[in-house]
C-alpha positions in Angstrom: -95.0 120.1 -90.3 -96.0 118.5 -93.6 -96.9 114.8 -93.6 -94.3 112.4 -94.9 -95.8 110.4 -97.7 -95.1 106.8 -98.7 -94.1 107.6 -102.3 -90.4 108.0 -101.4 -88.0 107.1 -98.6 -87.6 110.1 -96.2 -84.2 111.5 -95.3 -82.7 110.9 -91.9 -83.4 114.5 -91.0 -87.0 114.2 -91.9 -87.3 111.0 -89.8 -85.6 112.7 -86.8 -87.9 115.8 -87.1 -91.0 113.5 -87.3 -89.8 111.6 -84.3 -89.1 114.7 -82.2 -92.6 115.9 -82.8 -94.1 112.4 -82.0 -92.1 112.3 -78.7 -93.3 115.7 -77.7 -96.9 114.5 -78.3 -96.2 111.2 -76.4 -94.5 112.6 -73.3 -97.5 114.4 -71.7 -99.6 111.2 -72.3 -97.0 108.9 -70.9 -98.1 108.7 -67.3 -101.7 107.8 -68.2 -100.7 105.5 -71.0 -98.3 103.5 -68.8 -100.9 103.2 -66.1 -103.7 102.0 -68.4 -102.1 100.6 -71.6 -98.7 99.1 -70.5 -97.2 97.0 -73.2 -99.6 98.1 -75.9 -98.6 100.3 -78.9 -99.4 103.9 -79.7 -99.2 105.1 -83.3 -98.9 108.8 -83.6 -99.5 111.1 -86.7 -97.1 113.9 -85.8 -98.7 116.4 -88.3 -101.8 116.9 -86.2 -101.2 114.9 -83.0 -103.8 112.3 -83.6 -103.0 108.8 -82.3 -104.4 105.3 -81.9 -103.7 102.6 -79.3 -103.7 98.9 -80.1 -102.7 95.6 -78.4 -100.3 95.0 -81.3 -98.2 97.0 -83.6 -100.4 96.0 -86.5 -103.6 97.0 -84.7 -102.5 100.5 -83.8 -101.0 101.1 -87.2 -104.1 99.8 -89.0 -106.4 102.1 -87.0 -104.3 105.1 -88.2 -104.1 103.9 -91.8 -107.9 103.8 -91.9 -107.9 107.5 -91.1 -104.9 108.6 -93.0 -103.6 106.6 -96.0 -100.3 106.9 -97.7 -98.5 108.8 -94.9 -95.9 107.8 -92.4 -96.4 107.4 -88.6 -94.4 106.9 -85.5 -95.2 103.9 -83.3 -94.1 103.5 -79.7 -94.5 100.5 -77.5 -95.8 101.9 -74.3 -93.0 101.7 -71.8 -90.1 101.4 -74.4 -87.7 104.2 -75.2 -87.1 103.6 -78.9 -89.9 104.6 -81.3 -90.5 102.9 -84.7 -90.8 104.9 -87.9 -93.5 103.2 -90.0 -94.0 103.8 -93.7 -95.1 101.7 -96.7 -92.3 103.4 -98.6 -90.0 100.6 -97.5 -92.0 98.3 -99.9 -91.2 95.1 -97.9 -93.2 92.7 -95.8 -94.8 94.6 -92.9 -92.4 93.7 -90.2 -89.6 95.2 -92.1 -91.4 98.5 -92.9 -90.9 99.7 -89.4 -87.3 100.8 -88.7 -86.1 101.6 -85.3 -85.5 105.3 -84.9 -82.3 105.1 -82.8 -81.5 107.8 -80.3 -78.6 108.1 -78.0 -79.8 107.5 -74.5 -78.0 109.4 -71.7 -75.9 107.3 -69.4 -76.7 107.8 -65.7 
């Protein structure tokens, strides 16, 4: 998969594909992350599987931005179901740059 850059807003399909890859990377890590990093944030770069963990959304995202600038990431709060798609392409104050990637959750 090619990295989504921040020079344009991605399509819904691109965000969904990015999110699917990020979730596949996250799932095998989930048990250890929930045991050791409950409530923290993990920011994933779906292109190569690299990730960073931080106490806050800003902290985990900034760690990844130092490695990879001008690309989009997926950030998940460890224990939450709904990941956040984070990109500077939204060109707004930081808290609005991350949009919830909504997925239908199955009803038990």
